[in-house]
C-alpha positions as CSV (number, residue, x, y, z in Angstrom):
1,Y,-25.2,-26.6,11.1
2,A,-21.8,-27.5,9.6
3,G,-22.9,-26.6,6.1
4,A,-24.3,-23.3,7.1
5,W,-21.2,-22.4,9.2
6,M,-18.8,-23.2,6.3
7,G,-21.0,-21.6,3.8
8,G,-21.1,-18.3,5.9
9,I,-17.3,-18.2,5.9
10,T,-17.1,-18.9,2.2
11,A,-19.7,-16.3,1.3
12,T,-18.2,-13.3,3.2
13,G,-14.6,-14.4,2.6
14,S,-15.1,-14.6,-1.1
15,V,-16.5,-11.1,-1.3
16,I,-13.4,-9.7,0.6
17,A,-11.0,-11.8,-1.5
18,F,-12.6,-10.5,-4.7
19,G,-12.4,-6.9,-3.6
20,K,-8.7,-7.2,-2.8
21,L,-7.8,-9.0,-6.0
22,A,-9.9,-6.5,-8.1
23,E,-8.1,-3.7,-6.3
24,M,-11.5,-2.4,-5.1
25,M,-10.2,-2.7,-1.5
26,D,-6.9,-2.0,0.1
27,S,-4.8,-5.1,-0.2
28,K,-3.0,-4.3,3.1
29,P,-4.0,-6.7,5.9
30,L,-6.5,-5.4,8.4
31,Q,-4.7,-5.5,11.8
32,L,-7.2,-4.8,14.5
33,P,-6.0,-4.8,18.1
34,G,-6.5,-8.3,19.5
35,R,-7.5,-9.8,16.2
36,D,-6.6,-13.3,17.3
37,A,-8.8,-12.9,20.4
38,I,-11.6,-11.7,18.2
39,N,-11.3,-14.7,15.9
40,A,-11.1,-17.0,19.0
41,G,-14.2,-15.4,20.4
42,M,-16.2,-15.9,17.2
43,I,-15.1,-19.6,17.0
44,A,-16.0,-20.2,20.6
45,T,-19.4,-18.6,20.0
46,S,-19.9,-20.8,17.0
47,A,-19.0,-23.9,19.0
48,L,-21.6,-22.9,21.7
49,G,-24.1,-22.4,18.9
50,A,-23.3,-25.9,17.6
51,A,-23.8,-27.4,21.0
52,G,-27.2,-25.6,21.4
53,F,-28.2,-26.8,17.9
54,V,-27.4,-30.4,18.6
55,G,-28.4,-30.6,22.2
56,S,-31.8,-28.8,22.1
57,S,-35.1,-30.4,21.3
58,S,-36.8,-27.1,20.9
59,P,-37.1,-25.9,17.3
60,T,-36.9,-22.2,18.5
61,T,-33.7,-22.8,20.4
62,A,-32.2,-24.8,17.6
63,G,-33.1,-22.1,15.1
64,A,-31.6,-19.4,17.2
65,A,-28.4,-21.5,17.6
66,L,-28.2,-22.0,13.9
67,A,-28.7,-18.3,13.2
68,T,-26.0,-17.4,15.8
69,G,-23.5,-19.8,14.2
70,T,-24.3,-18.5,10.7
71,V,-23.8,-14.9,11.7
72,M,-20.6,-15.7,13.6
73,S,-19.2,-17.7,10.6
74,G,-20.0,-14.8,8.3
75,A,-18.2,-12.3,10.6
76,L,-15.3,-14.8,11.0
77,G,-14.9,-15.1,7.2
78,L,-15.0,-11.4,6.7
79,H,-12.5,-10.6,9.5
80,M,-10.0,-13.4,8.8
81,T,-9.9,-12.7,5.0
82,A,-9.6,-8.9,5.6
83,S,-6.7,-9.7,8.0
84,I,-4.7,-11.4,5.2
85,G,-2.6,-9.4,2.8
86,G,-3.2,-9.3,-1.0
87,A,-0.2,-11.5,-1.7
88,D,-1.9,-14.4,-0.1
89,M,-5.3,-14.0,-1.7
90,P,-4.7,-16.8,-4.2
91,V,-4.2,-19.2,-1.3
92,V,-7.4,-17.9,0.3
93,I,-9.3,-18.4,-2.9
94,T,-8.4,-22.1,-3.1
95,L,-9.1,-22.5,0.6
96,L,-12.6,-20.9,0.3
97,N,-13.2,-23.1,-2.7
98,S,-12.5,-26.1,-0.5
99,Y,-14.8,-24.8,2.2
100,S,-17.7,-24.4,-0.3
101,G,-17.2,-28.1,-1.3
102,W,-17.3,-29.4,2.3
103,A,-20.4,-27.2,2.9
104,L,-22.1,-28.8,-0.1
105,C,-21.0,-32.2,1.2
106,A,-22.6,-31.5,4.6
107,E,-25.8,-30.5,2.9
108,G,-25.8,-33.7,0.9
109,F,-25.7,-35.7,4.1
110,I,-28.5,-33.8,5.7
111,L,-30.8,-34.0,2.6
112,N,-29.8,-37.6,1.9
113,Q,-28.6,-36.6,-1.6
114,P,-25.6,-38.8,-2.6
115,L,-24.9,-36.7,-5.7
116,L,-24.5,-33.5,-3.6
117,T,-22.3,-35.4,-1.2
118,V,-20.0,-36.8,-3.9
119,V,-19.8,-33.5,-5.8
120,G,-19.1,-31.6,-2.5
121,A,-16.4,-34.0,-1.6
122,L,-14.7,-33.6,-5.0
123,I,-14.8,-29.8,-4.8
124,G,-13.6,-29.8,-1.2
125,S,-10.7,-32.2,-1.8
126,S,-9.6,-30.5,-5.0
127,G,-9.6,-27.2,-3.2
128,A,-7.6,-28.6,-0.4
129,F,-5.0,-30.1,-2.8
130,L,-4.8,-26.7,-4.7
131,T,-4.3,-25.0,-1.3
132,K,-1.4,-27.4,-0.5
133,I,0.2,-26.8,-3.9
134,M,0.0,-23.0,-3.4
135,C,1.5,-23.1,0.1
136,D,4.3,-25.4,-1.1
137,G,5.0,-23.0,-4.0
138,M,5.3,-20.1,-1.6
139,N,7.3,-22.3,0.9
140,R,4.9,-21.4,3.7
141,S,2.4,-23.3,5.9
142,L,-1.3,-22.8,5.7
143,A,-1.3,-21.6,9.4
144,N,1.3,-19.0,8.5
145,V,-0.9,-17.7,5.6
146,I,-4.1,-17.6,7.6
147,L,-2.6,-16.2,10.8
148,G,0.5,-14.3,9.6
149,G,-1.1,-11.2,8.0
150,F,1.6,-11.5,5.2
151,G,1.5,-8.9,2.4
152,T,1.5,-5.2,2.6
153,E,-0.1,-2.6,0.3
154,S,0.7,-3.4,-3.3
155,G,2.0,-0.6,-5.6
156,A,4.2,0.9,-3.0
157,V,7.4,2.0,-4.8
158,Q,10.4,1.6,-2.5
159,T,13.3,3.5,-3.9
160,A,14.5,5.3,-0.8
161,E,18.1,4.2,-1.5
162,G,18.2,6.1,-4.8
163,L,18.2,3.1,-7.0
164,V,17.8,3.8,-10.7
165,H,16.4,1.6,-13.4
166,T,17.0,1.7,-17.1
167,E,14.2,1.6,-19.7
168,V,13.9,0.5,-23.3
169,N,11.2,0.9,-25.9
170,V,9.6,-1.9,-27.9
171,D,12.0,-1.5,-30.8
172,E,15.0,-1.8,-28.6
173,A,13.5,-4.8,-26.8
174,G,12.8,-6.4,-30.1
175,A,16.3,-5.9,-31.3
176,L,17.7,-7.5,-28.1
177,L,15.5,-10.5,-28.7
178,K,16.5,-10.8,-32.3
179,D,20.2,-10.7,-31.4
180,A,19.8,-13.4,-28.7
181,Q,20.0,-17.1,-29.4
182,K,18.6,-18.6,-26.2
183,I,15.5,-16.9,-24.8
184,C,13.3,-17.6,-21.8
185,I,9.9,-16.0,-21.4
186,V,8.5,-15.8,-17.9
187,P,4.7,-14.9,-17.8
188,G,3.0,-13.6,-14.7
189,Y,-0.4,-12.4,-13.5
190,G,0.0,-9.2,-15.5
191,L,-0.1,-11.2,-18.7
192,A,-3.4,-12.8,-17.7
193,V,-4.9,-9.4,-16.8
194,A,-3.9,-7.8,-20.1
195,Q,-4.9,-10.9,-22.0
196,A,-1.6,-10.6,-23.8
197,Q,-1.0,-14.4,-24.3
198,N,-1.7,-14.4,-28.0
199,D,0.8,-11.6,-28.8
200,I,3.5,-13.2,-26.6
201,A,2.8,-16.6,-28.2
202,H,3.3,-15.0,-31.6
203,V,6.6,-13.4,-30.5
204,A,7.8,-16.8,-29.2
205,N,6.8,-18.6,-32.4
206,A,8.3,-15.9,-34.6
207,L,11.6,-16.2,-32.7
208,R,11.5,-19.9,-32.9
209,E,11.0,-19.7,-36.7
210,Q,14.2,-17.6,-36.8
211,G,16.1,-20.6,-35.4
212,K,16.3,-19.4,-31.8
213,E,15.8,-21.6,-28.7
214,V,12.7,-20.3,-26.9
215,K,11.3,-21.6,-23.6
216,F,8.5,-20.5,-21.3
217,A,9.1,-20.7,-17.5
218,V,6.0,-20.9,-15.4
219,H,6.1,-20.5,-11.6
220,P,3.8,-22.8,-9.6
221,V,1.9,-19.9,-8.0
222,A,2.0,-17.5,-11.0
223,G,-1.5,-16.2,-11.8
224,R,-4.3,-16.6,-9.3
225,M,-4.3,-20.4,-9.1
226,P,-2.1,-23.3,-10.1
227,G,-2.2,-23.9,-13.8
228,Q,-3.8,-20.6,-14.8
229,L,-1.0,-19.5,-17.0
230,N,-0.4,-23.0,-18.5
231,V,-4.0,-22.9,-19.7
232,L,-3.7,-19.4,-21.1
233,L,-0.5,-20.4,-23.0
234,A,-2.2,-23.5,-24.3
235,E,-5.2,-21.4,-25.5
236,A,-2.8,-19.2,-27.3
237,G,-1.3,-22.1,-29.2
238,V,2.0,-22.4,-27.4
239,P,3.3,-26.0,-27.9
240,Y,3.6,-28.0,-24.7
241,D,7.2,-28.7,-25.3
242,M,8.0,-25.0,-24.9
243,V,6.6,-24.7,-21.4
244,F,8.9,-25.7,-18.5
245,E,8.6,-25.7,-14.7
246,M,10.6,-23.3,-12.5
247,E,13.1,-26.0,-11.4
248,E,13.9,-27.1,-14.9
249,V,14.7,-23.5,-16.1
250,N,16.6,-22.4,-13.0
251,E,19.2,-25.1,-13.5
252,D,20.7,-23.4,-16.6
253,M,19.4,-19.8,-16.2
254,D,22.9,-18.4,-16.6
255,E,23.0,-19.8,-20.2
256,Y,20.1,-17.7,-21.4
257,D,21.0,-14.6,-23.5
258,V,17.7,-12.8,-22.8
259,V,14.9,-13.4,-20.3
260,L,11.6,-11.7,-21.1
261,V,9.5,-11.2,-17.9
262,V,5.8,-10.4,-18.8
263,G,3.8,-9.1,-15.9
264,A,5.6,-11.1,-13.1
265,N,7.0,-9.5,-10.0
266,D,7.1,-11.5,-6.7
267,T,7.8,-14.8,-8.5
268,V,11.1,-13.3,-10.0
269,N,12.1,-11.3,-6.9
270,S,15.8,-11.9,-5.9
271,S,15.2,-10.8,-2.3
272,A,13.5,-14.1,-1.7
273,V,16.9,-15.7,-2.1
274,D,19.3,-13.0,-1.1
275,D,17.6,-11.2,1.8
276,P,16.8,-13.4,4.8
277,K,14.8,-10.5,6.4
278,S,12.5,-10.1,3.4
279,A,8.8,-10.8,3.8
280,I,9.1,-13.4,1.0
281,A,12.4,-14.9,2.2
282,G,12.6,-18.6,1.3
283,M,9.9,-18.5,-1.4
284,P,11.0,-20.4,-4.5
285,V,11.4,-18.0,-7.4
286,I,12.5,-18.1,-11.0
287,E,16.1,-16.8,-10.8
288,V,15.9,-14.5,-13.9
289,W,18.7,-12.2,-12.6
290,K,21.3,-14.9,-13.4
291,A,20.6,-14.6,-17.2
292,K,22.9,-12.4,-19.4
293,H,20.1,-9.9,-20.0
294,V,16.6,-9.3,-18.5
295,I,13.7,-7.4,-20.0
296,V,10.9,-6.8,-17.6
297,M,7.5,-5.8,-19.1
298,K,5.4,-4.0,-16.4
299,R,3.1,-1.1,-15.9
300,S,5.6,0.5,-13.5
301,V,8.4,-0.4,-11.1
302,A,5.9,-0.7,-8.3
303,S,6.1,-3.6,-5.9
304,G,3.7,-6.6,-6.4
305,Y,1.1,-8.0,-4.1
306,A,3.7,-8.9,-1.5
307,G,4.6,-5.2,-1.1
308,V,8.3,-6.0,-1.5
309,D,10.5,-4.0,-3.8
310,N,12.2,-6.1,-6.5
311,P,16.0,-5.5,-6.7
312,V,16.1,-7.2,-10.1
313,F,14.6,-4.1,-11.6
314,Y,17.7,-2.1,-10.8
315,N,20.4,-4.5,-11.9
316,E,22.8,-3.5,-14.6
317,N,21.7,-6.4,-16.8
318,T,18.0,-5.4,-16.5
319,D,16.0,-3.1,-18.8
320,M,12.4,-2.1,-18.0
321,L,9.8,-2.0,-20.8
322,L,7.1,0.0,-19.0
323,G,3.5,0.3,-20.1
324,S,0.3,-1.7,-20.4
325,A,1.2,-5.2,-21.3
326,S,-1.6,-5.3,-24.0
327,E,0.1,-2.4,-25.8
328,T,3.7,-3.3,-25.3
329,S,3.2,-6.9,-26.2
330,Q,1.5,-5.8,-29.4
331,G,4.4,-3.4,-30.1
332,L,6.9,-6.2,-29.4
333,R,5.0,-8.5,-31.8
334,N,5.3,-5.9,-34.6
335,A,9.0,-5.3,-33.8
336,I,9.8,-9.0,-34.0
337,S,7.8,-9.4,-37.3
338,T,9.6,-6.6,-39.1
Protein backbone atom coordinates (compact mmCIF):
# COMPACT_ATOMS: atom_id res chain seq x y z
CA TYR A 1 0.00 0.00 0.00
CA ALA A 2 2.79 2.43 0.92
CA GLY A 3 4.60 1.78 -2.35
CA ALA A 4 1.46 2.35 -4.43
CA TRP A 5 0.57 5.48 -2.45
CA MET A 6 4.00 7.11 -2.84
CA GLY A 7 4.18 5.96 -6.43
CA GLY A 8 0.87 7.67 -7.22
CA ILE A 9 2.08 10.99 -5.81
CA THR A 10 5.36 10.67 -7.71
CA ALA A 11 3.71 9.85 -11.05
CA THR A 12 1.17 12.68 -11.18
CA GLY A 13 3.42 15.19 -9.42
CA SER A 14 6.23 14.54 -11.92
CA VAL A 15 3.91 15.19 -14.86
CA ILE A 16 2.84 18.56 -13.41
CA ALA A 17 6.42 19.54 -12.51
CA PHE A 18 7.58 18.70 -16.04
CA GLY A 19 4.78 20.76 -17.54
CA LYS A 20 5.68 23.81 -15.45
CA LEU A 21 9.42 23.61 -16.06
CA ALA A 22 8.89 23.08 -19.79
CA GLU A 23 6.54 26.09 -19.81
CA MET A 24 3.77 23.86 -21.15
CA MET A 25 1.70 24.91 -18.13
CA ASP A 26 1.23 28.15 -16.27
CA SER A 27 3.93 28.34 -13.58
CA LYS A 28 1.60 30.34 -11.36
CA PRO A 29 0.50 28.30 -8.30
CA LEU A 30 -3.02 26.88 -8.42
CA GLN A 31 -4.86 28.46 -5.51
CA LEU A 32 -8.23 26.76 -5.17
CA PRO A 33 -10.48 27.86 -2.31
CA GLY A 34 -9.85 25.63 0.68
CA ARG A 35 -6.84 23.93 -0.91
CA ASP A 36 -5.44 22.91 2.49
CA ALA A 37 -8.77 21.32 3.40
CA ILE A 38 -8.76 19.50 0.05
CA ASN A 39 -5.29 18.11 0.74
CA ALA A 40 -6.24 17.14 4.29
CA GLY A 41 -9.34 15.37 2.99
CA MET A 42 -7.33 13.34 0.48
CA ILE A 43 -4.75 12.42 3.12
CA ALA A 44 -7.51 11.35 5.52
CA THR A 45 -9.14 9.24 2.80
CA SER A 46 -5.78 7.66 2.07
CA ALA A 47 -5.36 6.83 5.77
CA LEU A 48 -8.79 5.19 5.85
CA GLY A 49 -7.82 3.21 2.77
CA ALA A 50 -4.63 2.06 4.52
CA ALA A 51 -6.64 0.97 7.56
CA GLY A 52 -9.04 -0.96 5.35
CA PHE A 53 -6.17 -2.56 3.42
CA VAL A 54 -4.37 -3.70 6.58
CA GLY A 55 -7.39 -4.62 8.68
CA SER A 56 -9.47 -6.54 6.15
CA SER A 57 -9.16 -10.23 5.44
CA SER A 58 -11.31 -9.95 2.32
CA PRO A 59 -9.33 -9.66 -0.94
CA THR A 60 -12.17 -7.63 -2.46
CA THR A 61 -12.18 -5.12 0.38
CA ALA A 62 -8.39 -4.90 0.45
CA GLY A 63 -8.31 -4.38 -3.32
CA ALA A 64 -10.89 -1.61 -3.10
CA ALA A 65 -8.93 0.05 -0.29
CA LEU A 66 -5.72 -0.16 -2.33
CA ALA A 67 -7.45 1.33 -5.37
CA THR A 68 -8.88 4.14 -3.22
CA GLY A 69 -5.48 4.96 -1.76
CA THR A 70 -3.82 4.93 -5.17
CA VAL A 71 -6.43 7.25 -6.69
CA MET A 72 -6.25 9.61 -3.71
CA SER A 73 -2.45 9.71 -3.83
CA GLY A 74 -2.52 10.50 -7.55
CA ALA A 75 -4.99 13.32 -6.99
CA LEU A 76 -2.93 14.57 -4.04
CA GLY A 77 0.27 14.63 -6.10
CA LEU A 78 -1.48 16.48 -8.90
CA HIS A 79 -3.10 19.09 -6.64
CA MET A 80 -0.14 19.70 -4.33
CA THR A 81 2.32 20.09 -7.21
CA ALA A 82 -0.05 22.35 -9.17
CA SER A 83 -0.40 24.50 -6.04
CA ILE A 84 3.35 25.18 -5.95
CA GLY A 85 4.84 27.99 -8.05
CA GLY A 86 7.34 27.47 -10.82
CA ALA A 87 10.20 28.88 -8.74
CA ASP A 88 9.96 25.93 -6.37
CA MET A 89 9.77 23.18 -9.00
CA PRO A 90 13.48 22.24 -8.55
CA VAL A 91 12.74 21.41 -4.91
CA VAL A 92 9.63 19.48 -5.94
CA ILE A 93 11.67 17.48 -8.46
CA THR A 94 14.17 16.34 -5.82
CA LEU A 95 11.35 15.58 -3.35
CA LEU A 96 9.49 13.47 -5.92
CA ASN A 97 12.75 11.71 -6.70
CA SER A 98 12.99 10.82 -3.04
CA TYR A 99 9.39 9.57 -3.03
CA SER A 100 10.10 7.28 -5.97
CA GLY A 101 12.99 5.75 -4.05
CA TRP A 102 10.94 5.05 -0.94
CA ALA A 103 8.18 3.57 -3.11
CA LEU A 104 10.72 1.21 -4.65
CA CYS A 105 12.05 0.40 -1.18
CA ALA A 106 8.54 -0.52 -0.01
CA GLU A 107 8.05 -2.76 -3.02
CA GLY A 108 11.34 -4.47 -2.23
CA PHE A 109 10.10 -5.34 1.24
CA ILE A 110 6.82 -6.72 -0.09
CA LEU A 111 8.46 -8.82 -2.82
CA ASN A 112 11.34 -9.90 -0.56
CA GLN A 113 13.87 -8.46 -3.02
CA PRO A 114 16.87 -7.04 -1.08
CA LEU A 115 18.29 -5.41 -4.23
CA LEU A 116 15.11 -3.35 -4.76
CA THR A 117 15.12 -2.40 -1.10
CA VAL A 118 18.74 -1.23 -1.15
CA VAL A 119 18.45 0.67 -4.44
CA GLY A 120 15.20 2.28 -3.29
CA ALA A 121 16.79 3.36 -0.03
CA LEU A 122 19.73 4.90 -1.92
CA ILE A 123 17.43 6.82 -4.27
CA GLY A 124 15.14 7.91 -1.45
CA SER A 125 17.92 9.11 0.83
CA SER A 126 19.83 10.89 -1.95
CA GLY A 127 16.63 12.65 -3.01
CA ALA A 128 16.03 13.70 0.58
CA PHE A 129 19.57 15.07 0.88
CA LEU A 130 19.19 17.01 -2.40
CA THR A 131 15.88 18.43 -1.17
CA LYS A 132 17.56 19.60 2.04
CA ILE A 133 20.39 21.22 0.06
CA MET A 134 17.91 23.02 -2.22
CA CYS A 135 15.86 24.31 0.72
CA ASP A 136 19.00 25.53 2.51
CA GLY A 137 20.14 27.26 -0.69
CA MET A 138 16.82 29.12 -0.84
CA ASN A 139 16.79 29.76 2.94
CA ARG A 140 13.36 28.17 3.25
CA SER A 141 11.88 25.16 4.99
CA LEU A 142 10.39 22.22 3.12
CA ALA A 143 7.00 22.90 4.72
CA ASN A 144 7.13 26.48 3.42
CA VAL A 145 7.87 25.22 -0.09
CA ILE A 146 5.12 22.60 -0.11
CA LEU A 147 2.45 24.68 1.61
CA GLY A 148 3.47 28.23 0.79
CA GLY A 149 2.43 28.50 -2.85
CA PHE A 150 5.56 30.56 -3.49
CA GLY A 151 6.25 31.72 -7.01
CA THR A 152 4.11 33.70 -9.40
CA GLU A 153 3.84 33.59 -13.13
CA SER A 154 7.25 33.81 -14.71
CA GLY A 155 7.92 36.28 -17.47
CA ALA A 156 5.92 39.12 -15.96
CA VAL A 157 7.84 42.33 -16.58
CA GLN A 158 7.33 44.72 -13.70
CA THR A 159 8.44 48.18 -14.79
CA ALA A 160 5.53 50.23 -13.47
CA GLU A 161 7.93 52.70 -11.84
CA GLY A 162 9.36 53.67 -15.20
CA LEU A 163 12.74 52.06 -14.64
CA VAL A 164 14.97 52.04 -17.70
CA HIS A 165 17.73 49.58 -18.51
CA THR A 166 20.72 50.09 -20.79
CA GLU A 167 21.73 47.64 -23.51
CA VAL A 168 24.97 46.71 -25.22
CA ASN A 169 25.73 44.54 -28.24
CA VAL A 170 28.21 41.66 -28.33
CA ASP A 171 31.06 43.82 -29.61
CA GLU A 172 30.60 46.36 -26.80
CA ALA A 173 30.34 43.56 -24.23
CA GLY A 174 33.50 41.99 -25.64
CA ALA A 175 35.34 45.30 -25.35
CA LEU A 176 34.31 45.65 -21.71
CA LEU A 177 35.64 42.18 -20.95
CA LYS A 178 38.90 42.85 -22.79
CA ASP A 179 39.44 46.06 -20.81
CA ALA A 180 38.79 44.34 -17.46
CA GLN A 181 41.46 42.64 -15.40
CA LYS A 182 39.36 40.74 -12.84
CA ILE A 183 36.26 39.00 -14.22
CA CYS A 184 33.57 36.82 -12.69
CA ILE A 185 31.15 34.72 -14.77
CA VAL A 186 27.84 33.73 -13.14
CA PRO A 187 26.02 30.97 -15.06
CA GLY A 188 22.31 30.26 -14.59
CA TYR A 189 19.59 27.99 -15.88
CA GLY A 190 19.49 29.97 -19.15
CA LEU A 191 23.00 28.74 -19.95
CA ALA A 192 21.85 25.14 -19.50
CA VAL A 193 18.78 25.63 -21.68
CA ALA A 194 20.80 27.25 -24.47
CA GLN A 195 23.64 24.72 -24.12
CA ALA A 196 26.01 27.67 -24.23
CA GLN A 197 28.60 26.24 -21.83
CA ASN A 198 31.16 25.54 -24.54
CA ASP A 199 31.10 29.09 -25.91
CA ILE A 200 31.28 30.59 -22.42
CA ALA A 201 34.12 28.25 -21.50
CA HIS A 202 35.98 29.39 -24.63
CA VAL A 203 35.42 33.03 -23.62
CA ALA A 204 36.76 32.36 -20.13
CA ASN A 205 39.83 30.48 -21.38
CA ALA A 206 40.56 33.14 -24.01
CA LEU A 207 40.43 35.88 -21.37
CA ARG A 208 42.63 33.82 -19.10
CA GLU A 209 45.20 33.43 -21.87
CA GLN A 210 45.23 37.21 -22.15
CA GLY A 211 46.48 37.37 -18.56
CA LYS A 212 43.17 38.20 -16.89
CA GLU A 213 41.85 36.68 -13.67
CA VAL A 214 38.64 34.81 -14.45
CA LYS A 215 36.38 32.96 -12.02
CA PHE A 216 33.04 31.19 -12.28
CA ALA A 217 30.57 31.68 -9.43
CA VAL A 218 27.91 28.97 -9.10
CA HIS A 219 24.84 29.38 -6.89
CA PRO A 220 23.80 26.26 -4.90
CA VAL A 221 20.35 26.15 -6.54
CA ALA A 222 21.28 27.42 -9.99
CA GLY A 223 19.93 25.16 -12.69
CA ARG A 224 17.36 22.53 -11.88
CA MET A 225 19.21 20.58 -9.23
CA PRO A 226 22.40 20.96 -7.19
CA GLY A 227 25.52 20.49 -9.25
CA GLN A 228 23.89 20.74 -12.68
CA LEU A 229 25.92 23.76 -13.75
CA ASN A 230 29.11 22.36 -12.23
CA VAL A 231 28.67 19.30 -14.44
CA LEU A 232 28.02 21.41 -17.55
CA LEU A 233 31.11 23.53 -16.92
CA ALA A 234 33.21 20.42 -16.38
CA GLU A 235 31.91 18.94 -19.64
CA ALA A 236 32.92 22.16 -21.39
CA GLY A 237 36.48 21.82 -20.09
CA VAL A 238 36.41 24.57 -17.47
CA PRO A 239 39.23 23.82 -14.98
CA TYR A 240 38.02 23.02 -11.49
CA ASP A 241 40.18 25.77 -9.97
CA MET A 242 38.12 28.38 -11.88
CA VAL A 243 34.79 27.39 -10.29
CA PHE A 244 33.91 28.87 -6.90
CA GLU A 245 30.98 28.72 -4.51
CA MET A 246 28.72 31.71 -3.90
CA GLU A 247 30.17 32.50 -0.46
CA GLU A 248 33.74 32.53 -1.76
CA VAL A 249 32.97 35.07 -4.48
CA ASN A 250 30.68 37.35 -2.47
CA GLU A 251 33.53 38.13 -0.07
CA ASP A 252 35.42 40.19 -2.65
CA MET A 253 32.71 41.00 -5.21
CA ASP A 254 33.50 44.74 -5.08
CA GLU A 255 36.98 44.00 -6.46
CA TYR A 256 35.72 42.60 -9.80
CA ASP A 257 35.93 44.87 -12.81
CA VAL A 258 33.21 43.02 -14.74
CA VAL A 259 30.68 40.35 -13.79
CA LEU A 260 29.13 38.46 -16.70
CA VAL A 261 25.75 36.95 -15.78
CA VAL A 262 24.67 34.24 -18.23
CA GLY A 263 21.02 33.25 -17.98
CA ALA A 264 20.68 33.81 -14.23
CA ASN A 265 17.95 35.92 -12.63
CA ASP A 266 16.58 35.03 -9.20
CA THR A 267 20.01 33.88 -7.96
CA VAL A 268 21.45 37.38 -8.57
CA ASN A 269 18.40 39.39 -7.47
CA SER A 270 19.29 42.19 -5.05
CA SER A 271 15.73 42.37 -3.68
CA ALA A 272 16.49 39.18 -1.75
CA VAL A 273 18.88 41.29 0.33
CA ASP A 274 17.46 44.80 0.12
CA ASP A 275 13.68 44.29 0.19
CA PRO A 276 12.33 42.51 3.30
CA LYS A 277 8.87 42.37 1.69
CA SER A 278 10.11 40.59 -1.43
CA ALA A 279 8.89 37.05 -2.12
CA ILE A 280 12.53 35.90 -2.13
CA ALA A 281 13.65 37.96 0.90
CA GLY A 282 16.36 36.15 2.83
CA MET A 283 17.36 33.89 -0.03
CA PRO A 284 21.18 33.80 -0.36
CA VAL A 285 22.20 35.27 -3.72
CA ILE A 286 25.37 36.12 -5.60
CA GLU A 287 25.79 39.85 -4.98
CA VAL A 288 26.82 40.83 -8.50
CA TRP A 289 25.56 44.41 -8.12
CA LYS A 290 28.57 45.20 -5.91
CA ALA A 291 30.97 44.76 -8.84
CA LYS A 292 32.24 47.75 -10.81
CA HIS A 293 30.35 46.68 -13.93
CA VAL A 294 27.73 44.02 -14.66
CA ILE A 295 26.75 42.53 -18.02
CA VAL A 296 23.58 40.44 -17.98
CA MET A 297 22.92 38.02 -20.84
CA LYS A 298 19.19 37.21 -21.01
CA ARG A 299 16.43 36.77 -23.53
CA SER A 300 14.60 39.78 -22.02
CA VAL A 301 14.27 41.79 -18.82
CA ALA A 302 11.37 39.57 -17.74
CA SER A 303 11.29 38.23 -14.21
CA GLY A 304 12.41 34.71 -13.44
CA TYR A 305 10.50 31.75 -12.06
CA ALA A 306 9.93 33.56 -8.77
CA GLY A 307 8.02 36.27 -10.62
CA VAL A 308 10.05 39.00 -8.89
CA ASP A 309 11.49 41.86 -10.91
CA ASN A 310 15.26 42.21 -10.60
CA PRO A 311 16.45 45.74 -9.63
CA VAL A 312 19.98 44.84 -10.76
CA PHE A 313 18.86 45.14 -14.39
CA TYR A 314 18.21 48.86 -13.93
CA ASN A 315 21.36 49.84 -12.02
CA GLU A 316 23.71 52.38 -13.54
CA ASN A 317 26.57 49.88 -13.57
CA THR A 318 24.51 47.21 -15.38
CA ASP A 319 24.24 46.66 -19.13
CA MET A 320 21.84 44.13 -20.68
CA LEU A 321 23.00 41.90 -23.53
CA LEU A 322 19.61 40.69 -24.71
CA GLY A 323 18.90 37.77 -27.02
CA SER A 324 19.15 34.02 -27.15
CA ALA A 325 22.10 32.87 -25.05
CA SER A 326 23.18 30.44 -27.77
CA GLU A 327 23.52 33.34 -30.24
CA THR A 328 24.93 36.00 -27.92
CA SER A 329 27.46 33.60 -26.39
CA GLN A 330 28.67 32.67 -29.89
CA GLY A 331 28.91 36.35 -30.79
CA LEU A 332 30.77 37.09 -27.57
CA ARG A 333 33.17 34.25 -28.31
CA ASN A 334 33.93 35.76 -31.71
CA ALA A 335 34.32 39.24 -30.22
CA ILE A 336 36.83 38.03 -27.63
CA SER A 337 38.82 36.05 -30.19
CA THR A 338 39.32 38.99 -32.55
